[in-house]
CHARMM-style PDB file with segment names, atoms N, HN, CA, C and O in Angstrom:
ATOM      1  N   UNK     1      88.202 101.463 118.980  1.00  0.00      PROA
ATOM      2  CA  UNK     1      89.000 102.676 119.212  1.00  0.00      PROA
ATOM      3  C   UNK     1      89.677 103.030 117.884  1.00  0.00      PROA
ATOM      4  O   UNK     1      89.144 102.408 116.965  1.00  0.00      PROA
ATOM      5  N   UNK     2      90.476 103.665 117.561  1.00  0.00      PROA
ATOM      6  HN  UNK     2      90.910 104.170 118.307  1.00  0.00      PROA
ATOM      7  CA  UNK     2      91.048 103.962 116.255  1.00  0.00      PROA
ATOM      8  C   UNK     2      92.040 102.925 115.791  1.00  0.00      PROA
ATOM      9  O   UNK     2      92.208 101.883 116.426  1.00  0.00      PROA
ATOM     10  N   UNK     3      92.675 103.198 114.721  1.00  0.00      PROA
ATOM     11  HN  UNK     3      92.539 104.044 114.205  1.00  0.00      PROA
ATOM     12  CA  UNK     3      93.681 102.293 114.183  1.00  0.00      PROA
ATOM     13  C   UNK     3      95.013 102.513 114.897  1.00  0.00      PROA
ATOM     14  O   UNK     3      95.302 103.605 115.387  1.00  0.00      PROA
ATOM     15  N   UNK     4      95.803 101.463 114.942  1.00  0.00      PROA
ATOM     16  HN  UNK     4      95.568 100.577 114.544  1.00  0.00      PROA
ATOM     17  CA  UNK     4      97.133 101.554 115.536  1.00  0.00      PROA
ATOM     18  C   UNK     4      98.163 101.422 114.416  1.00  0.00      PROA
ATOM     19  O   UNK     4      98.107 100.477 113.629  1.00  0.00      PROA
ATOM     20  N   UNK     5      99.072 102.335 114.345  1.00  0.00      PROA
ATOM     21  HN  UNK     5      99.117 103.103 114.985  1.00  0.00      PROA
ATOM     22  CA  UNK     5     100.095 102.333 113.307  1.00  0.00      PROA
ATOM     23  C   UNK     5     101.447 102.036 113.933  1.00  0.00      PROA
ATOM     24  O   UNK     5     101.872 102.727 114.859  1.00  0.00      PROA
ATOM     25  N   UNK     6     102.115 101.024 113.436  1.00  0.00      PROA
ATOM     26  HN  UNK     6     101.770 100.463 112.684  1.00  0.00      PROA
ATOM     27  CA  UNK     6     103.436 100.662 113.949  1.00  0.00      PROA
ATOM     28  C   UNK     6     104.506 101.503 113.254  1.00  0.00      PROA
ATOM     29  O   UNK     6     104.420 101.775 112.056  1.00  0.00      PROA
ATOM     30  N   UNK     7     105.497 101.901 114.016  1.00  0.00      PROA
ATOM     31  HN  UNK     7     105.566 101.680 114.988  1.00  0.00      PROA
ATOM     32  CA  UNK     7     106.612 102.654 113.450  1.00  0.00      PROA
ATOM     33  C   UNK     7     107.470 101.731 112.605  1.00  0.00      PROA
ATOM     34  O   UNK     7     107.406 100.509 112.735  1.00  0.00      PROA
ATOM     35  N   UNK     8     108.261 102.323 111.750  1.00  0.00      PROA
ATOM     36  HN  UNK     8     108.313 103.316 111.644  1.00  0.00      PROA
ATOM     37  CA  UNK     8     109.192 101.532 110.960  1.00  0.00      PROA
ATOM     38  C   UNK     8     110.274 100.973 111.879  1.00  0.00      PROA
ATOM     39  O   UNK     8     110.730 101.651 112.800  1.00  0.00      PROA
ATOM     40  N   UNK     9     110.676  99.743 111.622  1.00  0.00      PROA
ATOM     41  HN  UNK     9     110.306  99.193 110.874  1.00  0.00      PROA
ATOM     42  CA  UNK     9     111.743  99.130 112.405  1.00  0.00      PROA
ATOM     43  C   UNK     9     113.095  99.636 111.892  1.00  0.00      PROA
ATOM     44  O   UNK     9     113.173 100.295 110.855  1.00  0.00      PROA
ATOM     45  N   UNK    10     114.139  99.321 112.627  1.00  0.00      PROA
ATOM     46  HN  UNK    10     114.076  98.786 113.470  1.00  0.00      PROA
ATOM     47  CA  UNK    10     115.488  99.712 112.211  1.00  0.00      PROA
ATOM     48  C   UNK    10     115.839  99.062 110.873  1.00  0.00      PROA
ATOM     49  O   UNK    10     116.485  99.688 110.032  1.00  0.00      PROA
ATOM     50  N   UNK    11     115.424  97.824 110.671  1.00  0.00      PROA
ATOM     51  HN  UNK    11     114.899  97.315 111.353  1.00  0.00      PROA
ATOM     52  CA  UNK    11     115.695  97.135 109.413  1.00  0.00      PROA
ATOM     53  C   UNK    11     114.971  97.809 108.252  1.00  0.00      PROA
ATOM     54  O   UNK    11     115.531  97.972 107.168  1.00  0.00      PROA
ATOM     55  N   UNK    12     113.716  98.199 108.490  1.00  0.00      PROA
ATOM     56  HN  UNK    12     113.260  98.067 109.371  1.00  0.00      PROA
ATOM     57  CA  UNK    12     112.949  98.883 107.443  1.00  0.00      PROA
ATOM     58  C   UNK    12     113.581 100.230 107.112  1.00  0.00      PROA
ATOM     59  O   UNK    12     113.642 100.620 105.946  1.00  0.00      PROA
ATOM     60  N   UNK    13     114.048 100.939 108.132  1.00  0.00      PROA
ATOM     61  HN  UNK    13     113.998 100.623 109.079  1.00  0.00      PROA
ATOM     62  CA  UNK    13     114.714 102.224 107.883  1.00  0.00      PROA
ATOM     63  C   UNK    13     115.995 102.027 107.073  1.00  0.00      PROA
ATOM     64  O   UNK    13     116.344 102.865 106.242  1.00  0.00      PROA
ATOM     65  N   UNK    14     116.691 100.923 107.317  1.00  0.00      PROA
ATOM     66  HN  UNK    14     116.409 100.242 107.992  1.00  0.00      PROA
ATOM     67  CA  UNK    14     117.877 100.606 106.524  1.00  0.00      PROA
ATOM     68  C   UNK    14     117.538 100.376 105.064  1.00  0.00      PROA
ATOM     69  O   UNK    14     118.264 100.808 104.169  1.00  0.00      PROA
ATOM     70  N   UNK    15     116.423  99.688 104.831  1.00  0.00      PROA
ATOM     71  HN  UNK    15     115.834  99.336 105.559  1.00  0.00      PROA
ATOM     72  CA  UNK    15     115.961  99.462 103.455  1.00  0.00      PROA
ATOM     73  C   UNK    15     115.607 100.802 102.809  1.00  0.00      PROA
ATOM     74  O   UNK    15     115.960 101.046 101.655  1.00  0.00      PROA
ATOM     75  N   UNK    16     114.918 101.662 103.543  1.00  0.00      PROA
ATOM     76  HN  UNK    16     114.631 101.464 104.480  1.00  0.00      PROA
ATOM     77  CA  UNK    16     114.562 102.984 103.020  1.00  0.00      PROA
ATOM     78  C   UNK    16     115.828 103.741 102.621  1.00  0.00      PROA
ATOM     79  O   UNK    16     115.890 104.323 101.538  1.00  0.00      PROA
ATOM     80  N   UNK    17     116.835 103.732 103.495  1.00  0.00      PROA
ATOM     81  HN  UNK    17     116.784 103.259 104.375  1.00  0.00      PROA
ATOM     82  CA  UNK    17     118.069 104.463 103.216  1.00  0.00      PROA
ATOM     83  C   UNK    17     118.778 103.900 101.984  1.00  0.00      PROA
ATOM     84  O   UNK    17     119.236 104.659 101.130  1.00  0.00      PROA
ATOM     85  N   UNK    18     118.870 102.571 101.891  1.00  0.00      PROA
ATOM     86  HN  UNK    18     118.499 101.954 102.584  1.00  0.00      PROA
ATOM     87  CA  UNK    18     119.546 101.949 100.752  1.00  0.00      PROA
ATOM     88  C   UNK    18     118.810 102.225  99.444  1.00  0.00      PROA
ATOM     89  O   UNK    18     119.431 102.558  98.434  1.00  0.00      PROA
ATOM     90  N   UNK    19     117.497 102.086  99.466  1.00  0.00      PROA
ATOM     91  HN  UNK    19     116.993 101.816 100.286  1.00  0.00      PROA
ATOM     92  CA  UNK    19     116.732 102.306  98.242  1.00  0.00      PROA
ATOM     93  C   UNK    19     116.709 103.782  97.850  1.00  0.00      PROA
ATOM     94  O   UNK    19     116.713 104.108  96.663  1.00  0.00      PROA
ATOM     95  N   UNK    20     116.686 104.671  98.839  1.00  0.00      PROA
ATOM     96  HN  UNK    20     116.683 104.406  99.803  1.00  0.00      PROA
ATOM     97  CA  UNK    20     116.713 106.106  98.553  1.00  0.00      PROA
ATOM     98  C   UNK    20     118.031 106.464  97.886  1.00  0.00      PROA
ATOM     99  O   UNK    20     118.061 107.292  96.975  1.00  0.00      PROA
ATOM    100  N   UNK    21     119.131 105.843  98.333  1.00  0.00      PROA
ATOM    101  HN  UNK    21     119.107 105.170  99.073  1.00  0.00      PROA
ATOM    102  CA  UNK    21     120.444 106.088  97.736  1.00  0.00      PROA
ATOM    103  C   UNK    21     120.497 105.602  96.291  1.00  0.00      PROA
ATOM    104  O   UNK    21     121.288 106.105  95.493  1.00  0.00      PROA
ATOM    105  N   UNK    22     119.657 104.625  95.955  1.00  0.00      PROA
ATOM    106  HN  UNK    22     119.015 104.216  96.603  1.00  0.00      PROA
ATOM    107  CA  UNK    22     119.571 104.119  94.588  1.00  0.00      PROA
ATOM    108  C   UNK    22     118.515 104.847  93.767  1.00  0.00      PROA
ATOM    109  O   UNK    22     118.180 104.423  92.661  1.00  0.00      PROA
ATOM    110  N   UNK    23     117.997 105.931  94.303  1.00  0.00      PROA
ATOM    111  HN  UNK    23     118.268 106.276  95.201  1.00  0.00      PROA
ATOM    112  CA  UNK    23     117.011 106.786  93.628  1.00  0.00      PROA
ATOM    113  C   UNK    23     115.670 106.082  93.405  1.00  0.00      PROA
ATOM    114  O   UNK    23     114.982 106.369  92.425  1.00  0.00      PROA
ATOM    115  N   UNK    24     115.293 105.171  94.296  1.00  0.00      PROA
ATOM    116  HN  UNK    24     115.852 104.938  95.092  1.00  0.00      PROA
ATOM    117  CA  UNK    24     113.978 104.530  94.207  1.00  0.00      PROA
ATOM    118  C   UNK    24     112.913 105.520  94.674  1.00  0.00      PROA
ATOM    119  O   UNK    24     113.170 106.369  95.527  1.00  0.00      PROA
ATOM    120  N   UNK    25     111.737 105.401  94.113  1.00  0.00      PROA
ATOM    121  HN  UNK    25     111.528 104.711  93.420  1.00  0.00      PROA
ATOM    122  CA  UNK    25     110.641 106.270  94.524  1.00  0.00      PROA
ATOM    123  C   UNK    25     110.059 105.783  95.847  1.00  0.00      PROA
ATOM    124  O   UNK    25     110.287 104.648  96.264  1.00  0.00      PROA
ATOM    125  N   UNK    26     109.309 106.660  96.491  1.00  0.00      PROA
ATOM    126  HN  UNK    26     109.124 107.583  96.151  1.00  0.00      PROA
ATOM    127  CA  UNK    26     108.639 106.291  97.731  1.00  0.00      PROA
ATOM    128  C   UNK    26     107.680 105.133  97.545  1.00  0.00      PROA
ATOM    129  O   UNK    26     107.555 104.281  98.424  1.00  0.00      PROA
ATOM    130  N   UNK    27     107.004 105.096  96.412  1.00  0.00      PROA
ATOM    131  HN  UNK    27     107.106 105.788  95.698  1.00  0.00      PROA
ATOM    132  CA  UNK    27     106.066 103.997  96.139  1.00  0.00      PROA
ATOM    133  C   UNK    27     106.800 102.679  95.956  1.00  0.00      PROA
ATOM    134  O   UNK    27     106.332 101.640  96.420  1.00  0.00      PROA
ATOM    135  N   UNK    28     107.951 102.710  95.282  1.00  0.00      PROA
ATOM    136  HN  UNK    28     108.331 103.555  94.905  1.00  0.00      PROA
ATOM    137  CA  UNK    28     108.732 101.488  95.113  1.00  0.00      PROA
ATOM    138  C   UNK    28     109.212 100.964  96.463  1.00  0.00      PROA
ATOM    139  O   UNK    28     109.187  99.759  96.711  1.00  0.00      PROA
ATOM    140  N   UNK    29     109.647 101.868  97.328  1.00  0.00      PROA
ATOM    141  HN  UNK    29     109.668 102.848  97.126  1.00  0.00      PROA
ATOM    142  CA  UNK    29     110.100 101.481  98.663  1.00  0.00      PROA
ATOM    143  C   UNK    29     108.939 100.882  99.449  1.00  0.00      PROA
ATOM    144  O   UNK    29     109.105  99.873 100.134  1.00  0.00      PROA
ATOM    145  N   UNK    30     107.766 101.499  99.353  1.00  0.00      PROA
ATOM    146  HN  UNK    30     107.631 102.319  98.796  1.00  0.00      PROA
ATOM    147  CA  UNK    30     106.589 101.021 100.079  1.00  0.00      PROA
ATOM    148  C   UNK    30     106.207  99.610  99.649  1.00  0.00      PROA
ATOM    149  O   UNK    30     105.814  98.798 100.486  1.00  0.00      PROA
ATOM    150  N   UNK    31     106.315  99.306  98.366  1.00  0.00      PROA
ATOM    151  HN  UNK    31     106.634  99.966  97.685  1.00  0.00      PROA
ATOM    152  CA  UNK    31     105.984  97.970  97.877  1.00  0.00      PROA
ATOM    153  C   UNK    31     106.934  96.939  98.477  1.00  0.00      PROA
ATOM    154  O   UNK    31     106.502  95.874  98.916  1.00  0.00      PROA
ATOM    155  N   UNK    32     108.222  97.256  98.495  1.00  0.00      PROA
ATOM    156  HN  UNK    32     108.573  98.122  98.138  1.00  0.00      PROA
ATOM    157  CA  UNK    32     109.216  96.330  99.052  1.00  0.00      PROA
ATOM    158  C   UNK    32     108.967  96.092 100.534  1.00  0.00      PROA
ATOM    159  O   UNK    32     109.096  94.968 101.020  1.00  0.00      PROA
ATOM    160  N   UNK    33     108.606  97.165 101.256  1.00  0.00      PROA
ATOM    161  HN  UNK    33     108.502  98.078 100.861  1.00  0.00      PROA
ATOM    162  CA  UNK    33     108.385  97.050 102.699  1.00  0.00      PROA
ATOM    163  C   UNK    33     106.991  96.546 103.061  1.00  0.00      PROA
ATOM    164  O   UNK    33     106.721  96.241 104.222  1.00  0.00      PROA
ATOM    165  N   UNK    34     106.110  96.458 102.071  1.00  0.00      PROA
ATOM    166  HN  UNK    34     106.330  96.706 101.127  1.00  0.00      PROA
ATOM    167  CA  UNK    34     104.704  96.109 102.295  1.00  0.00      PROA
ATOM    168  C   UNK    34     104.073  97.089 103.284  1.00  0.00      PROA
ATOM    169  O   UNK    34     103.412  96.694 104.245  1.00  0.00      PROA
ATOM    170  N   UNK    35     104.296  98.371 103.019  1.00  0.00      PROA
ATOM    171  HN  UNK    35     104.832  98.691 102.238  1.00  0.00      PROA
ATOM    172  CA  UNK    35     103.756  99.468 103.822  1.00  0.00      PROA
ATOM    173  C   UNK    35     103.010 100.415 102.897  1.00  0.00      PROA
ATOM    174  O   UNK    35     103.145 100.349 101.676  1.00  0.00      PROA
ATOM    175  N   UNK    36     102.230 101.286 103.491  1.00  0.00      PROA
ATOM    176  HN  UNK    36     102.121 101.340 104.484  1.00  0.00      PROA
ATOM    177  CA  UNK    36     101.537 102.313 102.709  1.00  0.00      PROA
ATOM    178  C   UNK    36     102.557 103.329 102.202  1.00  0.00      PROA
ATOM    179  O   UNK    36     103.518 103.656 102.898  1.00  0.00      PROA
ATOM    180  N   UNK    37     102.339 103.818 100.994  1.00  0.00      PROA
ATOM    181  HN  UNK    37     101.558 103.552 100.429  1.00  0.00      PROA
ATOM    182  CA  UNK    37     103.266 104.814 100.448  1.00  0.00      PROA
ATOM    183  C   UNK    37     103.275 106.084 101.291  1.00  0.00      PROA
ATOM    184  O   UNK    37     104.286 106.784 101.343  1.00  0.00      PROA
ATOM    185  N   UNK    38     102.159 106.386 101.949  1.00  0.00      PROA
ATOM    186  HN  UNK    38     101.338 105.817 101.907  1.00  0.00      PROA
ATOM    187  CA  UNK    38     102.114 107.565 102.815  1.00  0.00      PROA
ATOM    188  C   UNK    38     103.052 107.403 104.014  1.00  0.00      PROA
ATOM    189  O   UNK    38     103.634 108.384 104.478  1.00  0.00      PROA
ATOM    190  N   UNK    39     103.202 106.186 104.514  1.00  0.00      PROA
ATOM    191  HN  UNK    39     102.730 105.390 104.136  1.00  0.00      PROA
ATOM    192  CA  UNK    39     104.122 105.934 105.624  1.00  0.00      PROA
ATOM    193  C   UNK    39     105.554 106.223 105.207  1.00  0.00      PROA
ATOM    194  O   UNK    39     106.311 106.854 105.944  1.00  0.00      PROA
ATOM    195  N   UNK    40     105.917 105.758 104.025  1.00  0.00      PROA
ATOM    196  HN  UNK    40     105.302 105.245 103.426  1.00  0.00      PROA
ATOM    197  CA  UNK    40     107.278 105.973 103.524  1.00  0.00      PROA
ATOM    198  C   UNK    40     107.506 107.443 103.228  1.00  0.00      PROA
ATOM    199  O   UNK    40     108.554 107.982 103.583  1.00  0.00      PROA
ATOM    200  N   UNK    41     106.557 108.103 102.588  1.00  0.00      PROA
ATOM    201  HN  UNK    41     105.705 107.665 102.300  1.00  0.00      PROA
ATOM    202  CA  UNK    41     106.753 109.520 102.267  1.00  0.00      PROA
ATOM    203  C   UNK    41     106.844 110.356 103.541  1.00  0.00      PROA
ATOM    204  O   UNK    41     107.615 111.314 103.600  1.00  0.00      PROA
ATOM    205  N   UNK    42     106.065 110.002 104.558  1.00  0.00      PROA
ATOM    206  HN  UNK    42     105.438 109.224 104.510  1.00  0.00      PROA
ATOM    207  CA  UNK    42     106.135 110.704 105.837  1.00  0.00      PROA
ATOM    208  C   UNK    42     107.502 110.499 106.491  1.00  0.00      PROA
ATOM    209  O   UNK    42     108.084 111.438 107.035  1.00  0.00      PROA
ATOM    210  N   UNK    43     108.002 109.283 106.435  1.00  0.00      PROA
ATOM    211  HN  UNK    43     107.530 108.520 105.993  1.00  0.00      PROA
ATOM    212  CA  UNK    43     109.321 108.979 106.993  1.00  0.00      PROA
ATOM    213  C   UNK    43     110.408 109.790 106.291  1.00  0.00      PROA
ATOM    214  O   UNK    43     111.293 110.348 106.939  1.00  0.00      PROA
ATOM    215  N   UNK    44     110.334 109.849 104.976  1.00  0.00      PROA
ATOM    216  HN  UNK    44     109.615 109.395 104.450  1.00  0.00      PROA
ATOM    217  CA  UNK    44     111.326 110.605 104.216  1.00  0.00      PROA
ATOM    218  C   UNK    44     111.218 112.101 104.495  1.00  0.00      PROA
ATOM    219  O   UNK    44     112.234 112.786 104.617  1.00  0.00      PROA
ATOM    220  N   UNK    45     110.008 112.604 104.596  1.00  0.00      PROA
ATOM    221  HN  UNK    45     109.183 112.048 104.497  1.00  0.00      PROA
ATOM    222  CA  UNK    45     109.800 114.027 104.848  1.00  0.00      PROA
ATOM    223  C   UNK    45     110.284 114.411 106.247  1.00  0.00      PROA
ATOM    224  O   UNK    45     110.927 115.446 106.421  1.00  0.00      PROA
ATOM    225  N   UNK    46     109.979 113.593 107.223  1.00  0.00      PROA
ATOM    226  HN  UNK    46     109.456 112.753 107.082  1.00  0.00      PROA
ATOM    227  CA  UNK    46     110.351 113.915 108.607  1.00  0.00      PROA
ATOM    228  C   UNK    46     111.836 113.757 108.881  1.00  0.00      PROA
ATOM    229  O   UNK    46     112.376 114.394 109.786  1.00  0.00      PROA
ATOM    230  N   UNK    47     112.487 112.923 108.115  1.00  0.00      PROA
ATOM    231  HN  UNK    47     112.049 112.406 107.380  1.00  0.00      PROA
ATOM    232  CA  UNK    47     113.859 112.569 108.460  1.00  0.00      PROA
ATOM    233  C   UNK    47     114.872 112.878 107.373  1.00  0.00      PROA
ATOM    234  O   UNK    47     115.806 112.107 107.155  1.00  0.00      PROA
ATOM    235  N   UNK    48     114.697 113.985 106.700  1.00  0.00      PROA
ATOM    236  HN  UNK    48     113.938 114.612 106.877  1.00  0.00      PROA
ATOM    237  CA  UNK    48     115.801 114.560 105.971  1.00  0.00      PROA
ATOM    238  C   UNK    48     115.827 114.617 104.476  1.00  0.00      PROA
ATOM    239  O   UNK    48     116.816 115.120 103.944  1.00  0.00      PROA
ATOM    240  N   UNK    49     114.857 114.162 103.748  1.00  0.00      PROA
ATOM    241  HN  UNK    49     114.053 113.753 104.180  1.00  0.00      PROA
ATOM    242  CA  UNK    49     114.939 114.258 102.298  1.00  0.00      PROA
ATOM    243  C   UNK    49     114.629 115.680 101.869  1.00  0.00      PROA
ATOM    244  O   UNK    49     113.626 116.262 102.283  1.00  0.00      PROA
ATOM    245  N   UNK    50     115.486 116.227 101.047  1.00  0.00      PROA
ATOM    246  HN  UNK    50     116.301 115.754 100.711  1.00  0.00      PROA
ATOM    247  CA  UNK    50     115.310 117.603 100.586  1.00  0.00      PROA
ATOM    248  C   UNK    50     114.138 117.690  99.622  1.00  0.00      PROA
ATOM    249  O   UNK    50     113.924 116.778  98.824  1.00  0.00      PROA
ATOM    250  N   UNK    51     113.380 118.770  99.687  1.00  0.00      PROA
ATOM    251  HN  UNK    51     113.554 119.511 100.336  1.00  0.00      PROA
ATOM    252  CA  UNK    51     112.301 118.953  98.715  1.00  0.00      PROA
ATOM    253  C   UNK    51     112.895 119.097  97.320  1.00  0.00      PROA
ATOM    254  O   UNK    51     114.017 119.584  97.186  1.00  0.00      PROA
ATOM    255  N   UNK    52     112.167 118.683  96.269  1.00  0.00      PROA
ATOM    256  HN  UNK    52     111.255 118.287  96.378  1.00  0.00      PROA
ATOM    257  CA  UNK    52     112.727 118.708  94.923  1.00  0.00      PROA
ATOM    258  C   UNK    52     113.019 120.106  94.395  1.00  0.00      PROA
ATOM    259  O   UNK    52     113.914 120.260  93.564  1.00  0.00      PROA
ATOM    260  N   UNK    53     112.306 121.118  94.841  1.00  0.00      PROA
ATOM    261  HN  UNK    53     111.579 120.992  95.516  1.00  0.00      PROA
ATOM    262  CA  UNK    53     112.546 122.466  94.324  1.00  0.00      PROA
ATOM    263  C   UNK    53     112.629 123.464  95.462  1.00  0.00      PROA
ATOM    264  O   UNK    53     111.915 123.352  96.458  1.00  0.00      PROA
ATOM    265  N   UNK    54     113.496 124.428  95.305  1.00  0.00      PROA
ATOM    266  HN  UNK    54     114.076 124.520  94.495  1.00  0.00      PROA
ATOM    267  CA  UNK    54     113.572 125.526  96.259  1.00  0.00      PROA
ATOM    268  C   UNK    54     114.217 125.142  97.575  1.00  0.00      PROA
ATOM    269  O   UNK    54     114.420 123.963  97.865  1.00  0.00      PROA
ATOM    270  N   UNK    55     114.532 126.138  98.356  1.00  0.00      PROA
ATOM    271  HN  UNK    55     114.367 127.096  98.121  1.00  0.00      PROA
ATOM    272  CA  UNK    55     115.129 125.916  99.665  1.00  0.00      PROA
ATOM    273  C   UNK    55     114.302 126.628 100.719  1.00  0.00      PROA
ATOM    274  O   UNK    55     114.758 127.600 101.320  1.00  0.00      PROA
ATOM    275  N   UNK    56     113.106 126.155 100.943  1.00  0.00      PROA
ATOM    276  HN  UNK    56     112.735 125.365 100.455  1.00  0.00      PROA
ATOM    277  CA  UNK    56     112.249 126.752 101.959  1.00  0.00      PROA
ATOM    278  C   UNK    56     112.450 126.043 103.281  1.00  0.00      PROA
ATOM    279  O   UNK    56     112.660 124.830 103.308  1.00  0.00      PROA
ATOM    280  N   UNK    57     112.391 126.775 104.368  1.00  0.00      PROA
ATOM    281  HN  UNK    57     112.221 127.760 104.346  1.00  0.00      PROA
ATOM    282  CA  UNK    57     112.512 126.160 105.680  1.00  0.00      PROA
ATOM    283  C   UNK    57     113.944 125.771 106.000  1.00  0.00      PROA
ATOM    284  O   UNK    57     114.894 126.292 105.416  1.00  0.00      PROA
ATOM    285  N   UNK    58     114.076 124.850 106.934  1.00  0.00      PROA
ATOM    286  HN  UNK    58     113.304 124.427 107.408  1.00  0.00      PROA
ATOM    287  CA  UNK    58     115.414 124.436 107.349  1.00  0.00      PROA
ATOM    288  C   UNK    58     116.078 123.587 106.270  1.00  0.00      PROA
ATOM    289  O   UNK    58     115.402 122.846 105.557  1.00  0.00      PROA
ATOM    290  N   UNK    59     117.390 123.694 106.151  1.00  0.00      PROA
ATOM    291  HN  UNK    59     117.939 124.297 106.730  1.00  0.00      PROA
ATOM    292  CA  UNK    59     118.073 122.847 105.160  1.00  0.00      PROA
ATOM    293  C   UNK    59     117.966 121.382 105.568  1.00  0.00      PROA
ATOM    294  O   UNK    59     117.969 121.065 106.757  1.00  0.00      PROA
ATOM    295  N   UNK    60     117.874 120.515 104.613  1.00  0.00      PROA
ATOM    296  HN  UNK    60     117.871 120.773 103.647  1.00  0.00      PROA
ATOM    297  CA  UNK    60     117.696 119.096 104.905  1.00  0.00      PROA
ATOM    298  C   UNK    60     118.912 118.306 104.462  1.00  0.00      PROA
ATOM    299  O   UNK    60     119.556 118.627 103.463  1.00  0.00      PROA
ATOM    300  N   UNK    61     119.208 117.283 105.212  1.00  0.00      PROA
ATOM    301  HN  UNK    61     118.685 117.022 106.024  1.00  0.00      PROA
ATOM    302  CA  UNK    61     120.301 116.382 104.910  1.00  0.00      PROA
ATOM    303  C   UNK    61     119.742 115.154 104.206  1.00  0.00      PROA
ATOM    304  O   UNK    61     118.531 114.930 104.234  1.00  0.00      PROA
ATOM    305  N   UNK    62     120.592 114.356 103.579  1.00  0.00      PROA
ATOM    306  HN  UNK    62     121.575 114.538 103.556  1.00  0.00      PROA
ATOM    307  CA  UNK    62     120.096 113.099 102.994  1.00  0.00      PROA
ATOM    308  C   UNK    62     119.531 112.191 104.070  1.00  0.00      PROA
ATOM    309  O   UNK    62     119.922 112.297 105.232  1.00  0.00      PROA
ATOM    310  N   UNK    63     118.628 111.312 103.708  1.00  0.00      PROA
ATOM    311  HN  UNK    63     118.311 111.226 102.764  1.00  0.00      PROA
ATOM    312  CA  UNK    63     118.018 110.411 104.682  1.00  0.00      PROA
ATOM    313  C   UNK    63     119.084 109.528 105.314  1.00  0.00      PROA
ATOM    314  O   UNK    63     119.930 108.964 104.619  1.00  0.00      PROA
ATOM    315  N   UNK    64     119.037 109.414 106.624  1.00  0.00      PROA
ATOM    316  HN  UNK    64     118.350 109.872 107.188  1.00  0.00      PROA
ATOM    317  CA  UNK    64     119.983 108.595 107.373  1.00  0.00      PROA
ATOM    318  C   UNK    64     119.201 107.771 108.385  1.00  0.00      PROA
ATOM    319  O   UNK    64     118.584 108.321 109.297  1.00  0.00      PROA
ATOM    320  N   UNK    65     119.229 106.450 108.223  1.00  0.00      PROA
ATOM    321  HN  UNK    65     119.730 106.004 107.482  1.00  0.00      PROA
ATOM    322  CA  UNK    65     118.429 105.569 109.072  1.00  0.00      PROA
ATOM    323  C   UNK    65     118.843 105.655 110.528  1.00  0.00      PROA
ATOM    324  O   UNK    65     117.986 105.551 111.405  1.00  0.00      PROA
ATOM    325  N   UNK    66     120.113 105.841 110.818  1.00  0.00      PROA
ATOM    326  HN  UNK    66     120.810 105.925 110.105  1.00  0.00      PROA
ATOM    327  CA  UNK    66     120.544 105.915 112.224  1.00  0.00      PROA
ATOM    328  C   UNK    66     120.043 107.191 112.884  1.00  0.00      PROA
ATOM    329  O   UNK    66     119.663 107.180 114.055  1.00  0.00      PROA
ATOM    330  N   UNK    67     120.040 108.280 112.142  1.00  0.00      PROA
ATOM    331  HN  UNK    67     120.348 108.289 111.191  1.00  0.00      PROA
ATOM    332  CA  UNK    67     119.525 109.549 112.684  1.00  0.00      PROA
ATOM    333  C   UNK    67     118.000 109.477 112.834  1.00  0.00      PROA
ATOM    334  O   UNK    67     117.438 110.034 113.778  1.00  0.00      PROA
ATOM    335  N   UNK    68     117.342 108.797 111.907  1.00  0.00      PROA
ATOM    336  HN  UNK    68     117.798 108.345 111.141  1.00  0.00      PROA
ATOM    337  CA  UNK    68     115.882 108.690 111.944  1.00  0.00      PROA
ATOM    338  C   UNK    68     115.396 107.849 113.112  1.00  0.00      PROA
ATOM    339  O   UNK    68     114.319 108.105 113.649  1.00  0.00      PROA
ATOM    340  N   UNK    69     116.171 106.851 113.513  1.00  0.00      PROA
ATOM    341  HN  UNK    69     117.047 106.644 113.076  1.00  0.00      PROA
ATOM    342  CA  UNK    69     115.756 105.958 114.592  1.00  0.00      PROA
ATOM    343  C   UNK    69     115.834 106.646 115.906  1.00  0.00      PROA
ATOM    344  OT1 UNK    69     115.522 106.048 116.936  1.00  0.00      PROA
TER     345      UNK     69
END
Protein backbone atom coordinates (compact mmCIF):
# COMPACT_ATOMS: atom_id res chain seq x y z
CA UNK A 1 0.00 0.00 0.00
CA UNK A 2 1.73 3.40 0.14
CA UNK A 3 4.13 4.83 2.64
CA UNK A 4 3.04 5.86 6.11
CA UNK A 5 4.32 9.17 7.44
CA UNK A 6 4.31 9.84 11.17
CA UNK A 7 3.48 13.31 12.42
CA UNK A 8 5.96 15.25 14.46
CA UNK A 9 5.70 14.60 18.18
CA UNK A 10 5.25 17.36 20.75
CA UNK A 11 8.93 17.03 21.67
CA UNK A 12 10.00 17.36 18.03
CA UNK A 13 7.80 20.44 17.64
CA UNK A 14 9.51 21.92 20.70
CA UNK A 15 12.89 21.34 19.08
CA UNK A 16 11.63 22.99 15.87
CA UNK A 17 10.42 26.02 17.84
CA UNK A 18 13.67 26.36 19.81
CA UNK A 19 15.90 25.98 16.77
CA UNK A 20 13.74 28.32 14.68
CA UNK A 21 14.13 30.96 17.42
CA UNK A 22 17.90 30.52 17.06
CA UNK A 23 17.62 31.12 13.31
CA UNK A 24 18.50 27.53 12.34
CA UNK A 25 17.65 26.49 8.81
CA UNK A 26 15.04 23.86 8.03
CA UNK A 27 17.78 21.48 6.91
CA UNK A 28 19.69 21.92 10.17
CA UNK A 29 16.51 21.19 12.13
CA UNK A 30 15.82 18.11 9.99
CA UNK A 31 19.30 16.71 10.69
CA UNK A 32 18.83 17.10 14.45
CA UNK A 33 15.39 15.45 14.30
CA UNK A 34 16.52 12.76 11.84
CA UNK A 35 13.61 13.71 9.57
CA UNK A 36 13.34 14.71 5.94
CA UNK A 37 13.90 18.41 5.32
CA UNK A 38 10.58 18.46 3.45
CA UNK A 39 8.80 17.39 6.65
CA UNK A 40 10.32 20.27 8.58
CA UNK A 41 9.68 22.83 5.85
CA UNK A 42 6.06 21.66 5.59
CA UNK A 43 5.66 21.97 9.36
CA UNK A 44 7.07 25.48 9.32
CA UNK A 45 4.95 26.52 6.34
CA UNK A 46 1.71 25.13 7.77
CA UNK A 47 2.21 26.46 11.26
CA UNK A 48 3.20 30.05 11.04
CA UNK A 49 6.59 30.94 9.61
CA UNK A 50 6.37 34.12 7.58
CA UNK A 51 7.56 33.98 3.99
CA UNK A 52 10.92 35.75 3.52
CA UNK A 53 9.58 38.37 1.10
CA UNK A 54 6.29 40.16 0.66
CA UNK A 55 3.03 39.87 2.51
CA UNK A 56 0.88 37.64 0.35
CA UNK A 57 -2.06 35.78 1.81
CA UNK A 58 -2.88 35.69 5.49
CA UNK A 59 -0.43 37.24 7.93
CA UNK A 60 1.69 34.66 9.69
CA UNK A 61 2.82 34.47 13.28
CA UNK A 62 6.13 33.03 14.49
CA UNK A 63 6.19 29.25 14.80
CA UNK A 64 4.61 28.08 18.05
CA UNK A 65 4.79 24.39 18.96
CA UNK A 66 1.71 24.52 21.21
CA UNK A 67 -0.41 26.08 18.47
CA UNK A 68 0.97 23.61 15.91
CA UNK A 69 0.06 20.58 18.02
